Backbone as CSV, one residue per row, in Angstrom:
resi,resn,N_x,N_y,N_z,CA_x,CA_y,CA_z,C_x,C_y,C_z
1,UNK,151.280,128.656,101.064,150.110,128.402,100.369,149.865,126.945,100.229
2,UNK,150.682,126.173,100.168,150.253,124.574,100.153,149.221,124.183,101.336
3,UNK,149.735,124.828,102.545,149.158,124.473,103.728,147.897,125.349,103.848
4,UNK,147.810,126.438,103.419,146.348,127.182,103.210,145.262,126.304,102.343
5,UNK,145.800,125.963,101.345,144.975,124.985,100.269,144.483,123.833,100.748
6,UNK,145.321,123.012,101.400,144.903,121.958,102.207,143.839,122.317,103.342
7,UNK,144.282,123.394,103.906,143.031,123.586,104.940,141.857,124.049,104.349
8,UNK,142.111,124.700,103.476,140.672,125.212,102.572,139.813,123.955,102.225
9,UNK,140.596,123.081,101.563,140.125,121.447,100.866,139.354,120.948,102.288
10,UNK,140.232,120.633,103.331,139.507,120.004,104.547,138.292,120.580,105.091
11,UNK,138.429,122.059,105.025,137.193,122.657,105.809,135.892,122.720,104.479
12,UNK,136.287,122.726,103.497,135.225,122.689,102.543,134.405,121.116,102.536
13,UNK,135.340,120.081,102.814,134.726,118.653,102.823,134.055,118.619,104.293
14,UNK,134.635,119.176,105.189,133.674,119.171,106.389,132.260,119.704,106.256
15,UNK,132.331,120.981,105.511,130.993,121.657,105.369,130.141,120.837,104.403
16,UNK,130.604,119.885,103.590,129.668,119.188,102.696,129.165,118.014,103.323
17,UNK,129.997,117.477,104.220,129.770,116.193,105.125,128.532,116.738,106.364
18,UNK,128.725,117.893,106.624,127.892,118.485,107.648,126.506,118.709,107.220
19,UNK,126.539,119.297,105.824,125.212,119.616,105.390,124.439,118.509,104.997
20,UNK,125.201,117.367,104.400,124.737,116.081,104.022,123.871,115.313,105.137
21,UNK,124.648,115.500,106.459,123.964,114.905,107.772,122.707,115.632,108.137
22,UNK,122.844,116.989,108.033,121.858,117.781,108.385,120.383,117.496,107.664
23,UNK,120.765,117.351,106.412,119.631,117.183,105.412,118.991,115.734,105.881
24,UNK,119.843,114.854,105.947,119.219,113.122,106.165,118.569,113.168,107.593
25,UNK,118.845,114.103,108.501,118.168,113.955,109.988,116.704,114.049,110.145
26,UNK,116.179,115.031,109.358,114.794,115.331,109.294,114.035,113.929,109.014
27,UNK,114.450,113.283,107.728,113.924,112.318,107.121,113.892,111.036,108.131
28,UNK,115.121,110.840,108.780,115.011,109.476,109.383,114.327,109.494,110.790
29,UNK,114.183,110.909,111.243,113.295,110.713,112.557,111.937,110.372,112.482
30,UNK,111.327,110.784,111.548,109.952,110.398,111.326,109.690,108.730,111.270
31,UNK,110.745,108.281,110.187,110.612,107.155,109.974,110.946,106.152,111.229
32,UNK,111.647,106.494,112.048,112.054,105.812,113.432,110.921,105.914,114.197
33,UNK,110.138,107.050,114.366,108.929,107.613,115.282,108.012,106.267,114.641
34,UNK,107.620,106.426,113.397,106.813,105.446,112.857,106.760,104.132,113.129
35,UNK,108.293,103.592,113.095,108.572,102.177,113.202,108.290,101.997,114.722
36,UNK,108.615,102.891,115.595,108.354,102.759,116.909,106.999,102.574,117.178
37,UNK,106.169,103.261,116.865,104.694,103.351,117.000,103.964,102.192,116.694
38,UNK,104.276,101.440,115.610,103.934,100.101,114.962,104.440,99.120,115.970
39,UNK,105.452,98.941,116.319,106.124,97.864,117.175,105.608,97.608,118.438
40,UNK,105.506,98.941,119.043,105.373,98.997,120.302,104.248,98.305,120.654
41,UNK,102.983,98.436,120.196,101.626,97.770,120.699,101.678,96.417,120.750
42,UNK,102.336,95.673,119.462,102.507,94.324,119.601,103.488,93.472,120.778
43,UNK,104.664,94.711,120.967,105.452,94.178,121.996,104.723,94.043,123.530
44,UNK,103.831,95.300,123.714,103.093,95.321,124.942,101.946,94.136,124.950
45,UNK,101.449,94.038,123.914,100.408,92.836,123.512,100.671,91.698,124.012
46,UNK,102.051,91.266,123.528,102.457,89.902,123.780,103.036,89.913,125.244
47,UNK,103.582,91.070,125.666,104.039,91.078,127.168,102.668,90.777,127.905
48,UNK,101.620,91.664,127.657,100.421,91.364,128.340,99.878,90.059,128.554
49,UNK,99.969,89.379,127.380,99.524,87.990,127.047,100.408,87.029,128.075
50,UNK,101.468,87.260,128.030,102.642,86.554,128.688,102.305,86.575,130.153
51,UNK,102.153,87.792,130.820,101.890,88.132,131.987,100.647,87.356,132.582
52,UNK,99.533,87.691,131.534,98.209,86.857,131.822,98.248,85.275,131.911
53,UNK,99.084,84.822,131.170,99.331,83.236,131.121,99.838,82.855,132.302
54,UNK,101.040,83.650,132.721,101.858,83.172,133.802,100.906,83.466,134.920
55,UNK,100.091,84.456,135.212,99.164,84.597,136.205,98.225,83.676,136.277
56,UNK,97.566,83.028,135.323,96.824,82.063,135.273,97.374,80.751,135.719
57,UNK,98.960,80.547,135.357,99.225,79.379,135.859,99.636,79.505,137.571
58,UNK,99.666,80.655,138.041,99.733,80.699,139.368,98.433,80.489,140.182
59,UNK,97.526,80.872,139.317,96.194,80.446,139.971,95.835,79.277,139.445
60,UNK,96.653,78.273,139.085,96.034,77.004,138.613,95.118,76.198,139.643
61,UNK,93.987,75.689,139.549,93.483,74.670,140.357,92.241,73.969,139.706
62,UNK,92.883,72.683,139.861,92.089,71.638,138.911,90.656,71.341,139.583
63,UNK,90.358,71.862,140.861,89.255,71.415,141.313,88.168,72.704,141.343
64,UNK,88.742,73.735,140.593,87.628,75.071,140.484,86.583,74.744,139.694
65,UNK,85.484,75.033,140.338,84.238,75.057,139.627,83.360,76.537,139.553
66,UNK,83.193,77.212,138.665,82.834,78.478,138.837,81.132,78.552,138.932
67,UNK,81.046,79.316,139.958,79.525,79.761,140.634,78.940,80.487,139.343
68,UNK,79.455,81.350,139.103,78.970,82.236,137.699,79.582,81.659,136.289
69,UNK,79.039,81.280,135.638,79.746,80.618,134.313,79.903,81.735,133.281
70,UNK,79.469,83.000,133.514,79.280,83.976,132.382,80.784,84.146,131.690
71,UNK,81.761,84.201,132.474,82.844,84.560,131.714,83.856,83.273,130.922
72,UNK,83.273,82.230,131.570,83.852,80.826,131.064,83.147,80.578,129.541
73,UNK,81.805,81.038,129.592,81.127,81.054,128.184,81.820,81.644,127.169
74,UNK,82.676,82.523,127.574,83.186,83.190,126.292,84.006,82.193,125.463
75,UNK,84.465,81.055,125.989,85.644,80.165,125.412,84.518,79.539,124.048
76,UNK,83.226,79.456,124.377,82.413,78.817,123.303,82.463,79.753,122.102
77,UNK,82.872,80.824,122.215,83.028,81.754,121.019,84.237,81.681,120.063
78,UNK,85.169,81.016,120.566,86.659,80.876,120.082,86.650,80.059,118.886
79,UNK,87.385,80.008,118.013,87.529,79.140,116.647,88.059,77.754,117.190
80,UNK,88.819,77.822,118.197,89.241,76.513,118.489,88.117,75.644,119.070
81,UNK,87.212,76.123,119.966,86.287,75.379,120.684,85.301,75.171,119.562
82,UNK,85.000,75.854,118.589,83.926,75.581,117.379,84.710,74.595,116.557
83,UNK,86.101,74.580,116.222,86.552,73.579,115.438,86.473,72.241,116.028
84,UNK,86.763,72.016,117.375,86.793,71.068,118.071,85.242,70.323,118.186
85,UNK,84.343,71.237,118.534,82.882,70.663,118.309,82.605,69.952,117.210
86,UNK,83.090,70.928,116.137,82.628,70.260,114.995,83.346,69.240,114.380
87,UNK,84.532,68.957,114.774,85.146,67.538,114.642,84.314,66.415,115.453
88,UNK,83.963,66.712,116.705,83.480,65.783,117.416,81.981,65.282,116.877
89,UNK,81.504,66.382,116.153,80.052,65.993,115.776,80.282,65.306,114.540
90,UNK,81.154,65.548,113.881,81.351,64.930,112.352,81.848,63.215,112.887
91,UNK,82.553,63.448,113.870,83.003,61.912,114.216,81.718,60.862,114.790
92,UNK,81.020,61.527,115.602,79.671,60.979,115.891,79.021,60.557,114.727
93,UNK,78.601,61.418,113.782,77.849,61.088,112.573,78.339,59.949,111.872
94,UNK,79.733,60.049,111.750,80.247,58.970,110.905,80.051,57.633,111.533
95,UNK,80.235,57.690,112.949,80.154,56.521,113.836,78.696,55.844,113.441
96,UNK,77.642,56.897,113.560,76.242,56.320,113.392,76.012,55.759,111.986
97,UNK,76.556,56.349,111.029,76.554,55.992,109.688,77.120,54.462,109.617
98,UNK,78.331,54.392,110.264,78.899,53.045,109.991,78.057,51.955,110.666
99,UNK,77.535,52.263,111.990,76.522,51.131,112.502,75.371,50.882,111.449
100,UNK,74.824,51.918,110.918,73.762,51.358,109.997,74.146,50.803,108.861
101,UNK,75.358,50.940,108.268,75.871,50.391,107.125,76.164,48.921,107.535
102,UNK,76.925,48.708,108.678,77.524,47.437,108.938,76.286,46.541,109.221
103,UNK,75.163,46.994,109.751,73.969,46.400,109.990,73.150,45.863,108.717
104,UNK,73.173,46.838,107.545,72.795,46.393,106.314,73.222,45.551,105.667
105,UNK,74.787,45.468,105.913,75.616,44.499,105.037,75.505,43.004,105.830
106,UNK,75.234,43.148,107.168,75.305,41.898,107.928,73.726,41.097,107.638
107,UNK,72.660,41.841,107.532,71.379,41.547,107.211,71.416,41.001,105.801
108,UNK,72.069,41.649,104.804,72.148,41.024,103.224,72.783,39.775,103.376
109,UNK,73.863,39.613,104.160,74.519,38.404,104.313,73.757,37.451,104.896
110,UNK,73.102,37.676,105.927,72.211,36.492,106.429,71.211,35.767,105.726
111,UNK,70.588,36.945,104.992,69.424,36.561,103.863,70.114,35.572,102.625
112,UNK,71.197,36.314,102.382,71.715,35.234,101.239,72.186,33.940,101.873
113,UNK,72.772,33.705,102.898,73.324,32.453,103.309,71.877,31.870,103.665
114,UNK,70.868,32.216,103.944,69.812,31.532,104.304,69.093,31.016,103.069
115,UNK,69.222,31.762,102.144,68.479,31.417,100.794,69.222,30.296,100.023
116,UNK,70.704,30.277,100.225,71.399,29.434,99.504,71.470,27.908,100.429
117,UNK,71.285,27.933,101.706,71.392,26.976,102.429,70.257,25.821,102.049
118,UNK,70.794,24.594,101.808,69.916,23.405,101.680,69.677,23.074,103.100
119,UNK,68.276,22.474,103.379,67.854,22.362,104.520,67.111,20.917,104.480
120,UNK,67.688,19.708,105.192,67.244,18.209,104.879,66.197,17.911,105.953
121,UNK,66.283,18.916,107.107,65.628,18.356,108.330,64.132,19.182,108.059
122,UNK,63.781,19.858,107.208,62.350,20.352,107.193,61.618,19.669,106.155
123,UNK,60.674,18.814,106.731,59.885,17.959,105.883,58.616,18.751,105.930
124,UNK,58.206,19.665,106.556,56.721,20.094,106.563,56.785,21.897,106.318
125,UNK,55.858,21.962,105.538,55.607,23.479,105.323,55.795,24.354,106.581
126,UNK,54.960,23.861,107.418,55.242,24.860,109.018,56.420,24.835,109.408
127,UNK,57.421,23.809,109.210,58.677,24.033,109.510,59.570,25.320,108.974
128,UNK,59.249,25.230,107.768,59.915,26.226,107.046,59.493,27.610,107.381
129,UNK,58.071,27.729,107.633,57.447,28.964,108.049,58.031,29.667,109.380
130,UNK,58.099,28.592,110.076,58.379,28.760,111.630,59.856,29.088,111.675
131,UNK,60.815,28.642,110.780,62.269,29.065,110.776,62.337,30.365,110.141
132,UNK,61.672,30.801,109.075,61.595,32.096,108.457,61.279,32.987,109.664
133,UNK,60.219,32.648,110.255,59.781,33.708,111.119,60.759,33.974,112.405
134,UNK,61.548,32.921,112.583,62.557,33.185,113.889,63.639,33.897,112.989
135,UNK,64.030,33.804,111.860,65.083,34.689,111.165,64.860,36.127,110.894
136,UNK,63.360,36.172,110.653,62.976,37.550,110.734,63.097,38.269,111.886
137,UNK,62.754,37.790,112.924,62.871,38.175,114.209,64.176,38.573,114.513
138,UNK,64.899,37.712,114.384,66.350,37.974,114.640,66.963,39.183,113.882
139,UNK,66.822,39.240,112.675,67.042,40.360,111.904,66.291,41.604,112.477
140,UNK,65.152,41.742,112.608,64.413,43.003,113.049,64.978,43.202,114.429
141,UNK,65.735,42.493,115.431,66.110,42.789,116.496,67.568,43.429,116.249
142,UNK,68.162,42.926,115.294,69.536,43.372,114.684,69.323,44.872,114.084
143,UNK,68.295,45.228,113.427,67.943,46.233,112.815,67.655,47.570,114.041
144,UNK,66.770,46.991,114.907,66.485,47.747,116.044,67.577,48.372,116.924
145,UNK,68.634,47.246,117.438,69.698,47.708,117.961,70.674,48.546,117.344
146,UNK,70.928,48.506,116.104,71.608,49.176,115.368,71.340,50.431,115.048
147,UNK,69.719,50.696,114.858,69.264,51.787,114.718,69.292,52.957,115.893
148,UNK,69.173,52.035,117.085,69.108,52.811,118.632,70.639,53.113,118.772
149,UNK,71.493,52.462,118.410,72.903,52.743,118.603,73.323,54.017,117.775
150,UNK,72.490,53.992,116.452,72.995,55.152,115.553,72.333,56.374,115.980
151,UNK,71.090,56.443,116.413,70.191,57.480,117.027,71.158,57.910,118.119
152,UNK,71.789,57.201,119.070,72.554,57.742,120.274,73.478,58.541,119.499
153,UNK,74.317,58.164,118.516,75.474,58.789,118.177,75.079,60.059,117.483
154,UNK,74.005,60.029,116.564,73.525,61.252,115.930,72.980,62.276,116.996
155,UNK,72.279,61.783,117.874,72.016,62.919,118.974,73.373,63.427,119.679
156,UNK,74.312,62.648,119.890,75.470,63.340,120.453,76.130,64.331,119.211
157,UNK,76.142,63.978,118.240,76.576,64.951,117.041,75.830,66.277,117.064
158,UNK,74.403,65.959,117.184,73.693,67.467,116.965,73.734,68.200,118.167
159,UNK,74.041,67.697,119.449,74.325,68.390,120.580,75.681,68.976,120.567
160,UNK,76.515,68.532,120.044,77.940,68.940,119.876,77.890,70.351,118.983
161,UNK,77.100,70.141,117.744,76.896,71.002,116.845,75.919,72.359,117.351
162,UNK,75.063,71.901,118.005,74.224,73.063,118.623,75.007,73.938,119.609
163,UNK,76.141,73.220,120.172,76.664,73.985,120.935,77.860,74.842,120.595
164,UNK,77.825,75.186,119.327,78.824,75.937,118.701,78.033,77.255,118.421
165,UNK,78.933,78.345,119.151,78.206,79.571,118.898,79.055,80.616,118.190
166,UNK,80.166,80.170,117.516,81.120,81.037,116.689,80.106,81.131,115.290
167,UNK,80.060,82.347,115.111,79.153,83.147,113.908,79.924,82.499,112.424
168,UNK,81.062,82.618,112.577,81.846,82.485,111.311,81.712,80.985,111.017
169,UNK,81.871,79.900,111.864,81.723,78.649,111.561,80.441,78.063,111.552
170,UNK,79.267,78.814,112.443,77.961,78.346,111.926,77.442,78.869,110.485
171,UNK,78.187,79.829,109.916,77.576,80.150,108.623,78.323,79.391,107.503
172,UNK,79.400,78.544,107.943,80.338,77.899,106.786,79.626,76.675,106.249
173,UNK,79.699,76.485,105.028,79.010,75.378,104.369,79.339,74.040,104.970
174,UNK,80.536,73.847,105.593,80.763,72.463,106.276,79.695,72.394,107.313
175,UNK,79.552,73.434,108.318,78.428,73.387,109.224,77.235,72.912,108.740
176,UNK,76.681,73.664,107.816,75.264,73.590,107.498,75.150,72.463,106.688
177,UNK,75.969,71.768,105.660,75.790,70.537,105.130,75.748,69.372,106.267
178,UNK,76.752,69.434,107.164,76.818,68.327,108.278,75.535,68.601,109.216
179,UNK,74.832,69.648,109.426,73.716,69.896,110.273,72.587,69.150,109.347
180,UNK,72.372,69.380,107.949,71.233,68.863,107.298,71.392,67.284,107.265
181,UNK,72.488,66.806,106.976,72.797,65.325,106.990,72.531,64.587,108.086
182,UNK,72.750,65.454,109.304,72.484,64.839,110.824,71.005,64.874,110.953
183,UNK,70.280,65.644,110.502,68.787,65.821,110.799,68.163,64.737,109.854
184,UNK,68.542,64.551,108.597,67.904,63.604,107.878,68.077,62.119,108.418
185,UNK,69.310,61.840,108.799,69.929,60.446,109.179,69.142,60.164,110.491
186,UNK,68.966,61.214,111.458,68.511,60.983,112.771,66.863,60.877,112.597
187,UNK,66.118,61.306,111.647,64.702,61.222,111.350,64.453,59.949,110.836
188,UNK,65.348,59.372,109.691,65.325,58.171,109.239,65.342,57.068,110.073
189,UNK,66.033,56.898,111.215,66.239,55.741,112.215,65.115,56.124,113.186
190,UNK,64.639,57.378,113.627,63.735,57.408,114.599,62.511,56.868,114.010
191,UNK,62.249,57.264,112.683,60.976,57.049,112.079,60.916,55.451,112.099
192,UNK,61.859,54.789,111.705,61.664,53.300,111.733,61.537,52.694,112.752
193,UNK,61.966,53.311,114.014,61.852,52.744,115.320,60.470,53.038,115.866
194,UNK,59.701,53.701,115.268,58.447,53.987,115.511,58.276,55.430,116.424
195,UNK,59.352,56.198,116.711,59.182,57.464,117.226,58.739,58.560,116.512
196,UNK,57.489,58.669,115.971,57.265,59.355,114.982,56.940,60.843,115.571
197,UNK,56.435,61.078,116.563,56.352,62.661,117.183,57.811,63.129,117.448
198,UNK,58.660,62.483,117.984,60.201,63.138,118.011,60.220,63.526,116.704
199,UNK,60.143,62.889,115.636,60.498,63.459,114.461,60.049,64.819,113.914
200,UNK,58.983,65.199,114.465,58.518,66.402,113.955,59.374,67.739,114.108
201,UNK,59.684,67.867,115.321,60.729,69.103,115.506,61.830,69.224,114.743
202,UNK,62.636,67.849,114.355,63.856,68.104,113.538,63.605,68.250,112.053
203,UNK,62.179,67.582,111.764,61.781,67.843,110.317,61.508,69.208,109.973
204,UNK,60.972,69.797,111.004,60.654,71.334,110.634,61.725,72.316,110.820
205,UNK,62.980,71.987,111.633,64.162,72.459,111.673,64.808,72.507,110.251
206,UNK,64.378,71.332,109.768,65.321,70.799,108.345,64.949,71.745,107.401
207,UNK,63.737,71.877,107.328,62.916,72.710,106.399,63.267,73.929,106.245
208,UNK,63.449,74.396,107.719,63.908,75.978,107.845,65.318,76.240,107.458
209,UNK,66.018,75.293,107.446,67.618,75.507,107.166,68.008,76.167,105.963
210,UNK,67.216,75.766,105.056,67.339,76.540,103.712,66.265,76.154,102.745
211,UNK,66.263,77.396,101.689,64.707,77.307,100.971,64.981,75.675,100.140
212,UNK,66.076,75.625,99.849,66.195,74.272,98.888,65.622,73.011,99.740
213,UNK,65.770,72.672,100.874,65.185,71.778,101.543,63.640,71.935,101.783
214,UNK,63.382,73.011,101.734,61.619,73.224,101.560,61.130,72.450,100.418
215,UNK,61.829,72.677,99.396,61.612,72.072,97.949,61.638,70.793,97.760
216,UNK,62.163,69.890,98.931,62.312,68.394,98.716,61.009,67.921,98.958
217,UNK,60.664,66.480,98.677,59.452,65.903,98.566,59.449,65.253,100.117
218,UNK,60.713,64.493,100.396,60.635,63.621,101.455,60.250,64.162,102.721
219,UNK,60.818,65.472,103.239,60.503,65.901,104.707,59.056,66.311,104.706
220,UNK,58.214,66.792,103.625,56.859,67.001,103.654,56.189,65.621,103.823
221,UNK,56.404,64.343,103.113,55.976,63.030,103.138,56.075,62.509,104.619
222,UNK,57.580,62.900,105.374,57.511,62.214,106.656,56.802,63.101,107.494
223,UNK,56.591,64.468,107.514,55.849,65.221,108.417,54.230,64.941,108.279
224,UNK,53.947,64.663,107.147,52.570,64.235,106.859,52.085,63.229,108.020
225,UNK,53.159,62.119,107.581,52.828,60.785,108.518,53.043,61.195,109.827
226,UNK,53.894,61.823,110.443,53.978,62.051,111.597,52.791,62.821,112.256
227,UNK,52.457,63.894,111.691,51.079,64.679,112.069,49.956,63.589,112.081
228,UNK,49.718,62.596,111.022,48.771,61.997,111.099,48.857,61.041,112.165
229,UNK,49.935,60.352,112.653,50.030,59.530,113.611,49.760,60.348,115.002
230,UNK,50.172,61.657,115.202,49.510,62.291,116.225,47.999,62.642,116.348
231,UNK,47.504,62.773,115.047,46.057,62.950,115.097,45.377,61.624,115.559
232,UNK,45.707,60.511,114.812,45.305,59.234,115.309,45.092,58.892,116.759
233,UNK,46.455,59.260,117.305,46.497,58.744,118.683,45.341,59.629,119.530
234,UNK,45.261,60.723,119.158,44.258,61.525,120.019,42.951,60.990,119.790
235,UNK,42.568,60.418,118.408,41.271,60.100,118.190,40.914,58.879,118.781
236,UNK,42.114,57.921,118.795,41.865,56.405,119.376,41.963,56.504,120.946
237,UNK,42.455,57.190,121.482,42.412,57.354,123.085,41.816,58.431,123.499
238,UNK,41.164,59.279,122.732,40.300,60.292,123.186,40.753,61.351,124.129
239,UNK,42.187,61.408,123.839,42.966,62.413,124.739,43.094,63.884,123.956
240,UNK,43.721,64.747,124.555,43.844,66.227,124.103,42.439,66.987,123.735
241,UNK,42.644,67.826,123.194,41.289,68.848,123.036,41.074,68.799,121.554
242,UNK,40.085,69.327,121.016,39.445,69.338,119.765,40.472,70.243,119.060
243,UNK,41.152,71.348,119.744,41.923,72.154,119.002,42.896,71.728,118.353
244,UNK,43.486,70.765,119.296,45.021,69.928,118.953,44.475,68.862,118.028
245,UNK,43.568,68.226,117.959,43.008,67.354,117.041,42.919,67.998,115.512
246,UNK,42.276,69.183,115.351,42.090,69.813,114.077,43.692,70.583,113.686
247,UNK,44.289,70.970,114.853,45.788,71.485,114.272,46.556,70.225,113.494
248,UNK,46.618,68.989,114.162,47.281,68.047,113.766,46.780,67.527,112.232
249,UNK,45.511,67.792,112.024,44.636,67.346,110.798,45.276,68.244,109.782
250,UNK,45.319,69.777,110.000,45.633,70.666,109.368,47.076,70.360,108.751
251,UNK,47.928,70.462,109.715,49.393,70.130,109.460,49.645,68.976,108.633
252,UNK,48.842,67.955,108.695,48.975,66.704,108.081,48.702,66.730,106.570
253,UNK,47.608,67.618,106.263,46.946,67.954,104.873,48.142,68.854,104.364
254,UNK,48.111,69.866,105.074,49.223,70.930,104.692,50.242,70.145,104.064
255,UNK,51.188,69.385,104.569,52.414,68.525,104.028,52.083,67.580,102.998
256,UNK,50.952,67.132,103.118,50.533,66.231,102.029,50.417,66.834,100.698
257,UNK,49.786,68.087,100.927,49.444,68.754,99.364,50.794,69.372,98.942
258,UNK,51.820,69.918,100.069,52.932,70.475,99.731,53.888,69.531,98.754
259,UNK,53.811,68.069,99.230,54.479,67.123,98.594,54.041,66.644,97.397
260,UNK,52.759,66.633,97.208,52.137,66.307,95.972,52.300,67.553,95.130
261,UNK,52.346,68.725,95.582,52.662,69.994,94.515,54.112,69.899,93.996
262,UNK,55.091,69.549,94.984,56.430,69.540,94.640,56.735,68.488,93.512
263,UNK,55.993,67.258,93.729,56.102,66.415,92.691,55.476,66.412,91.545
264,UNK,54.433,66.686,91.594,53.510,66.662,90.426,53.061,67.936,89.857
265,UNK,53.190,69.100,90.700,52.802,70.429,90.203,51.280,70.520,90.649
266,UNK,50.962,71.957,90.517,49.673,72.692,91.069,48.728,72.016,90.047
267,UNK,48.848,72.113,88.663,47.783,72.384,87.743,47.841,71.080,87.147
268,UNK,47.913,69.803,87.992,47.814,68.467,87.535,46.546,67.819,87.987
269,UNK,46.221,66.582,87.370,45.184,65.933,88.013,45.548,65.126,89.453
270,UNK,46.820,64.804,89.593,47.205,64.412,90.905,47.088,65.213,92.178
271,UNK,47.206,66.587,91.794,47.386,67.515,92.749,45.949,67.925,92.964
272,UNK,44.880,67.842,91.918,43.402,67.976,92.352,42.758,66.949,92.769
273,UNK,43.222,65.726,92.556,42.743,64.452,93.429,43.191,64.514,94.848
274,UNK,44.312,65.010,95.301,44.726,65.085,96.481,44.007,66.147,97.155
275,UNK,43.809,67.366,96.563,43.321,68.555,96.986,41.638,68.116,97.444
276,UNK,41.096,67.301,96.642,39.661,66.745,96.983,39.639,66.201,98.248
277,UNK,40.684,65.235,98.399,40.677,64.271,99.475,40.857,65.113,100.715
278,UNK,41.775,66.168,100.713,42.062,66.894,101.792,40.931,67.762,102.137
279,UNK,40.132,68.465,101.273,38.861,69.007,101.500,37.917,68.106,102.044
280,UNK,37.722,67.120,101.802,36.817,66.191,102.192,37.288,65.953,103.744
281,UNK,38.368,65.805,103.941,38.691,65.291,105.232,38.569,66.652,106.369
282,UNK,38.822,67.798,106.019,38.536,68.859,106.724,37.444,69.168,106.805
283,UNK,36.354,68.982,105.896,35.022,69.069,106.063,34.553,68.126,107.021
284,UNK,34.937,66.975,106.673,34.174,66.114,108.040,34.737,66.370,109.312
285,UNK,35.814,66.973,109.441,36.352,67.423,110.681,35.734,68.425,111.515
286,UNK,35.011,69.289,110.763,34.377,70.336,111.308,32.885,70.195,111.329
287,UNK,32.310,68.925,110.592,31.041,68.639,110.477,30.536,68.428,111.925
288,UNK,29.396,68.821,112.639,28.928,68.007,113.701,28.554,66.390,113.636
289,UNK,28.701,66.087,114.862,28.653,64.626,114.729,27.111,64.102,114.555
């Protein structure tokens, strides 16, 4: 009887264990399948990347120059390319700003030293005037050289910025702020160098960057001067067509009125005065000689 009871006990335990295992089996199988499905593509993707990288190493040729650059152009869409170009653009922008600031500090120092210096060798007024003229010439040369160097740096910065094709980076606040700052500083230096016609495209681009820039006074004032310069050149040298001259006149007056409107408002004596000047200017332009 004792043997039978032990056999029944072991048999019952075996049935319980088997039932438990069978109940757990259906639950574990889907879990394993799901896990396999999630992890397999990652493993295959990494494996494919490794194979691709390895094959590129086998094909490495430092002298390779693609005849069709369509595929290589895809690199310009990457985040790494965009961030590198953004970094280069910022670096050139800061270099240009540094050149201008150093020039201004140097000019201030020279003028201060000249004003404080006692000159016993200047007996006549013309000697003082001649010395001041030479000093201003030297300062003007320093300014010109610094501004030209700054424009070169700003131009490189703009080119790097324009080469970015990554949409996410182009839509970022960092990109847009740097772009606006570059346009402003480039125009400031080019205008001072007398390159007024070259300023027009970048001023127009600056205004189109954001509605808030269109509401600034300065870009419209600069554009008015630049278009006035173009108009004057056509009149002075009798070049270009009549349509071009009228176009530049209208653009000049358009931005002149807009800058007046922004500063004083439309319903003001200042705006009325400017509007009267513009109307007379344009009437004279279309009146017969």
